[in-house]
C-alpha positions in Angstrom: -0.2 -23.7 -40.3 -0.8 -23.2 -36.6 0.8 -20.1 -35.2 1.7 -19.6 -31.6 -0.9 -17.4 -29.9 0.0 -13.8 -29.2 1.3 -13.4 -25.7 0.5 -9.7 -25.7 -2.4 -9.3 -28.2 -3.0 -5.6 -27.3 0.7 -4.6 -28.0 1.0 -1.8 -30.5 3.3 -2.9 -33.3 4.7 -0.7 -36.0 6.3 -2.4 -39.1 8.6 -0.5 -41.4 9.7 -1.7 -44.8 10.0 0.0 -48.2 8.5 -3.1 -49.9 4.7 -3.2 -49.4 4.5 -6.9 -50.2 6.7 -7.7 -47.2 4.5 -5.6 -44.9 1.4 -7.3 -46.2 2.8 -10.7 -45.4 4.1 -9.7 -42.0 0.8 -8.1 -41.0 -1.1 -11.2 -42.0 1.2 -13.4 -39.9 0.9 -11.2 -36.8 -2.8 -10.6 -37.0 -3.2 -14.4 -37.6 -1.4 -15.0 -34.3 -3.8 -12.6 -32.5 -2.1 -9.2 -32.5 -4.8 -6.6 -32.8 -2.8 -3.5 -33.5 -0.3 -3.9 -36.4 0.4 -0.7 -38.3 2.7 -0.4 -41.4 4.9 2.3 -42.8 6.8 2.3 -46.2 8.5 5.7 -45.8 11.2 5.5 -43.2 11.3 9.2 -42.9 8.0 9.1 -41.0 9.2 6.6 -38.4 10.9 8.8 -35.8 8.1 11.4 -35.7 5.6 8.6 -35.3 7.6 7.0 -32.4 8.1 10.4 -30.8 4.3 10.7 -30.5 4.2 7.6 -28.3 1.9 4.6 -28.6 4.4 2.1 -30.1 5.3 -1.0 -28.1 7.5 -2.7 -30.8 9.2 -1.5 -33.9 9.8 -4.0 -36.7 12.4 -2.2 -38.8 13.9 -3.0 -42.2 17.6 -2.1 -42.4 18.1 -1.3 -46.1 15.7 1.4 -47.2 16.0 4.5 -49.4 16.1 8.0 -48.0 16.8 6.9 -44.4 18.0 3.4 -43.7 17.3 1.4 -40.5 20.6 2.3 -38.9 19.9 6.0 -39.3 16.4 5.5 -37.8 17.8 3.9 -34.7 20.3 6.8 -34.4 17.5 9.3 -34.6 15.4 7.5 -32.0 18.4 7.5 -29.6 17.8 11.2 -29.3 14.2 10.8 -28.0 13.3 10.3 -24.4 14.0 6.8 -23.4 10.4 6.2 -22.2 9.2 6.8 -25.8 11.6 4.5 -27.6 10.2 1.0 -28.2 12.3 -2.2 -28.6 13.5 -2.7 -32.2 13.3 -6.0 -34.0 15.2 -5.8 -37.3 13.7 -7.2 -40.5 16.6 -8.2 -42.8 17.9 -10.6 -45.4 21.4 -9.5 -44.7 22.8 -12.0 -42.3 26.4 -10.8 -42.5 28.2 -10.5 -39.1 28.9 -6.8 -39.8 25.2 -6.0 -40.4 24.2 -7.8 -37.2 27.0 -6.1 -35.2 25.9 -2.7 -36.4 22.2 -3.4 -35.7 22.9 -4.6 -32.2 25.2 -1.7 -31.5 22.4 0.6 -32.7 19.9 -0.8 -30.2 18.2 -3.7 -32.0 17.0 -6.5 -29.7 16.7 -9.3 -32.3 16.3 -10.2 -36.0 13.6 -11.6 -38.2 15.0 -13.0 -41.4 13.5 -12.6 -44.9 11.7 -14.4 -46.4 9.6 -14.7 -43.3 9.1 -18.0 -41.5 5.7 -17.4 -39.8 6.4 -19.4 -36.6 9.8 -17.9 -36.2 8.5 -14.4 -36.7 5.8 -14.8 -34.1 8.1 -16.3 -31.6 10.7 -13.6 -31.9 8.1 -10.9 -31.6 6.8 -12.6 -28.5 10.2 -12.9 -26.9 11.0 -9.2 -27.4 7.6 -8.1 -26.1 7.9 -10.4 -23.1 11.2 -8.8 -22.1 9.9 -5.3 -22.9 6.7 -5.5 -20.7 8.6 -7.2 -17.9 11.1 -4.3 -17.9 8.2 -1.8 -17.8 6.7 -3.6 -14.8 10.0 -3.6 -13.0 10.6 0.1 -13.8 7.1 0.9 -12.5 7.7 -1.1 -9.3 11.1 0.6 -8.8 9.5 4.0 -9.1 6.9 3.0 -6.6 9.5 1.7 -4.2 11.5 4.9 -4.5 8.3 6.9 -3.7 7.7 4.6 -0.7 11.2 5.1 0.6 10.9 8.9 0.2 7.6 8.7 2.1 9.1 6.5 4.8 11.9 9.0 5.2 9.5 11.8 5.6 7.6 9.8 8.2 10.8 9.2 10.1 11.6 12.9 10.2 8.1 13.6 11.4 8.4 10.9 14.0 11.7 12.4 15.3 10.2 15.9 15.4 7.1 14.6 17.2 9.2 12.8 19.7 11.2 15.9 20.5 8.2 18.1 20.9 6.4 15.5 23.1 9.5 15.1 25.2 9.8 18.9 25.8 6.1 19.2 26.4 6.3 16.4 29.0 9.0 18.2 30.9 6.8 21.3 31.0 3.9 19.2 32.2 6.1 17.9 35.0 6.9 21.4 36.2 3.3 22.5 36.0 2.0 19.4 37.9 4.6 19.8 40.6 3.7 23.4 41.2 0.0 22.6 41.1 0.4 20.0 43.8 2.4 22.4 45.9 -0.4 24.9 45.5 -3.0 22.3 46.3 -1.2 21.5 49.6 -1.5 25.1 50.7 -5.2 25.4 50.1 -8.0 24.3 52.4 -10.0 21.3 51.3 -13.6 22.1 50.4 -12.8 25.6 49.1 -13.5 26.6 45.5 -9.8 27.3 45.1 -8.9 23.8 46.3 -11.4 22.3 43.8 -9.9 24.4 40.9 -6.4 23.3 41.7 -7.5 19.7 41.9 -9.1 20.0 38.4 -5.9 21.5 37.1 -4.0 18.4 38.3 -6.6 16.1 36.7 -6.2 17.9 33.4 -2.4 17.7 33.7 -2.6 14.0 34.4 -4.7 13.5 31.2 -2.2 15.6 29.2 0.6 13.5 30.6 -1.1 10.3 29.5 -1.6 11.7 26.0 2.1 12.7 25.8 3.3 9.3 26.9 1.1 7.7 24.2 2.5 10.2 21.6 6.0 9.2 22.7 5.0 5.6 22.4 3.9 6.1 18.8 7.3 7.4 17.8 9.2 4.5 19.4 8.5 1.9 16.9 10.9 -0.7 18.4 10.1 0.0 22.0 7.3 -2.5 22.3 6.5 -3.4 25.9 4.0 -6.3 26.0 2.1 -6.7 29.2 -1.1 -8.2 30.5 -3.9 -5.8 29.9 -7.7 -5.8 30.4 -8.9 -5.4 26.8 -12.3 -3.8 27.5 -10.8 -1.1 29.8 -8.0 -0.4 27.3 -10.4 -0.2 24.4 -12.7 2.1 26.4 -9.8 4.5 27.2 -8.5 4.4 23.6 -11.9 5.2 22.2 -12.2 8.1 24.7 -8.8 9.5 23.6 -9.8 9.0 19.9 -13.0 11.0 20.4 -11.7 14.1 18.7 -10.3 12.1 15.8 -13.6 10.3 15.3 -15.7 13.6 15.4 -19.2 14.3 16.5 -20.8 13.2 13.2 -20.1 9.5 14.1 -21.9 7.8 16.9 -19.7 5.3 18.8 -21.6 2.3 20.3 -19.8 -0.1 22.6 -20.9 -3.7 23.0 -18.3 -5.1 25.3 -18.2 -8.6 26.8 -19.4 -8.4 30.4 -16.6 -10.5 31.8 -12.8 -9.9 31.9 -10.8 -10.3 28.6 -7.1 -10.3 29.5 -4.6 -10.3 26.6 -0.9 -9.7 26.3 -0.2 -6.5 24.3 1.4 -3.1 24.5 -1.4 -0.7 25.4 0.1 1.9 23.1 -0.2 -0.5 20.2 -3.9 -1.0 21.1 -4.2 2.7 20.9 -2.7 2.6 17.4 -5.1 -0.1 16.4 -8.1 1.9 17.6 -6.9 5.1 16.2 -6.3 3.6 12.7 -9.6 1.6 12.5 -11.7 4.4 14.0 -10.1 6.9 11.6 -10.8 4.7 8.6 -14.4 4.3 9.8 -14.8 8.0 10.1 -13.5 8.6 6.6 -15.9 5.9 5.3 -18.9 7.8 6.9 -18.3 11.3 5.6 -22.0 12.1 6.2 -22.1 10.6 9.6 -23.0 7.1 10.8 -22.4 4.6 13.6 -19.2 2.8 14.6 -19.9 -0.2 16.7 -17.0 -1.6 18.7 -17.8 -5.0 20.2 -15.8 -7.6 22.2 -16.6 -11.2 23.1 -14.9 -14.3 24.4 -14.6 -17.2 21.9 -13.2 -20.7 22.4 -12.0 -22.3 19.1 -12.0 -26.0 19.8 -10.6 -27.0 16.4 -9.0 -25.0 13.6 -11.6 -23.0 11.6 -11.5 -20.8 8.6 -11.4 -17.0 9.0 -10.6 -14.4 6.4 -8.8 -16.8 4.0 -6.7 -18.6 6.7 -7.0 -21.1 9.5 -7.5 -20.0 13.1 -5.6 -22.2 15.5 -7.5 -23.8 18.4 -7.5 -21.8 21.6 -9.3 -19.1 23.6 -9.5 -15.6 22.0 -10.8 -12.2 22.7 -12.7 -11.2 19.6 -12.9 -7.5 18.7 -15.1 -6.1 16.0 -15.1 -2.6 14.5 -18.2 -2.3 12.3 -19.1 0.9 10.5 -22.2 1.9 8.4 -20.0 3.6 5.7 -19.6 3.2 2.0 -17.9 -0.2 2.1 -14.8 -1.4 0.2 -14.7 -2.5 -3.4 -13.8 -6.2 -3.9 -10.6 -5.5 -5.8 -9.4 -3.2 -2.9 -10.3 -5.7 -0.2 -7.6 -8.1 -1.5 -4.9 -5.4 -0.9 -6.3 -3.6 2.1 -3.5 -4.6 4.4 -0.7 -4.0 1.9 1.8 -1.3 2.9 1.3 2.0 1.1 -1.9 0.8 -0.5 -4.8 3.3 0.0 -8.1 4.0 -1.7 -8.1 7.6 -0.5 -7.3 10.5 -2.8 -3.7 11.6 -3.1 -2.5 13.4 -0.1 -5.4 12.1 2.0 -3.8 8.9 3.3 -0.4 7.2 3.7 -1.5 3.7 3.1 0.3 2.6 6.3 -2.5 2.6 8.8 -4.0 -0.8 8.1 -0.6 -2.4 7.5 0.4 -1.2 10.9 -2.7 -2.7 12.5 -2.1 -6.0 10.7 1.5 -6.1 11.9 0.4 -5.4 15.5 -2.2 -8.1 15.5 0.1 -10.7 13.9 2.9 -9.8 16.3 0.4 -10.5 19.1 -0.2 -14.0 17.7 -3.7 -13.0 16.5 -5.7 -12.8 13.3 -7.5 -10.0 11.5 -9.7 -9.8 8.4 -12.2 -7.6 6.8 -15.8 -8.1 5.6 -17.3 -5.5 3.4 -19.8 -4.9 0.7 -20.0 -1.7 -1.4 -22.6 0.5 0.2 -23.1 -1.9 3.1 -20.4 -0.8 5.6 -17.2 -2.6 6.7 -16.4 -4.8 9.6 -12.8 -5.6 10.8 -12.6 -8.7 13.0 -9.6 -9.2 15.3 -8.8 -12.5 17.2 -6.4 -11.9 20.1 -5.2 -14.8 22.2 -6.3 -14.7 25.8 -3.6 -14.2 28.3 -2.7 -17.4 30.3 -1.7 -17.6 33.9 2.0 -17.7 33.0 1.9 -14.5 31.0 3.4 -11.3 32.4 1.4 -9.2 34.9 0.0 -5.8 34.0 1.9 -2.6 34.5 1.2 -0.9 37.8 -0.8 2.3 37.4 1.5 5.4 37.4 1.0 8.1 39.9 0.5 10.7 37.2 
């Protein structure tokens, strides 16, 4: 007789019956279908302690046994933590409606009738296990989603706090800059004092720019696309990220010599640089080189790139290449998934690369990663070049 193959061959099955011959037949049927872990128990008094230890995925339980019958076993297991209690598949020759009602009320999922029909027994075992493992996966996903929601809530609180601090700090900078300009107007040009006041104003201007960017990071929905010169924007973003990158990493710029105008929010380019540079730094704990390059590329016909097709057009191509430890193949497939991180717990949010992906896709571009373990990592971004009908750039602010 050909049995259906086991759908979950590694499932841990515990069969309970006071008749050893029944257990012998049932074990032969299940192992013949491919189940590798089938344990048997004849004394029902040992079942609940065994289940309480964990490690049982399915309990095949006879109803009518001496000492403790199957109904009592199910009542005992109901007192255990829910995560430890496996689904119950009742073994019975009693097909009376009352016995079935009591068994289902006690928590049984299904029945296998005696004498055993091998095909029926295997199919009923498979059906119960399919539901059981699906429920486990859904519970695990639900727990993960709850954790992600809690994390997102904490990020929102941090964003609000950051926005409030940045706003207050910006007000203080406005007062300081106004007074510094008044002082500068009272000093004679060419004097050391005039030069000192001028340096103060320069520093305040840089602090103001940093504050505006900080405010921009906290305003997720306030995206303001405009025409920007990519090389200049990347240069400034890398300069502002210098402290984040650290002195152990050498940053090398290989920029296209001509103009590369794209339509983007400069603050979002800052976010892209900050996240990719931060990842590169973490991958080069002992130091290394981060090469940021740009080039102009015309795609005459659709071409493959990172598992997708790049539409024809003119693109500004940006590459972030590090000399770090690289990314394992199984992690590369999920690298842009929200909340996915290869960093130790507490070391990363798993949001950085998903934010980068969202920014690039929102700009009509493409991004993918090339990496080999121990050989470094390269992120390649294709951003559509701005056309003549695209919006102009923002006028430089006076401060």
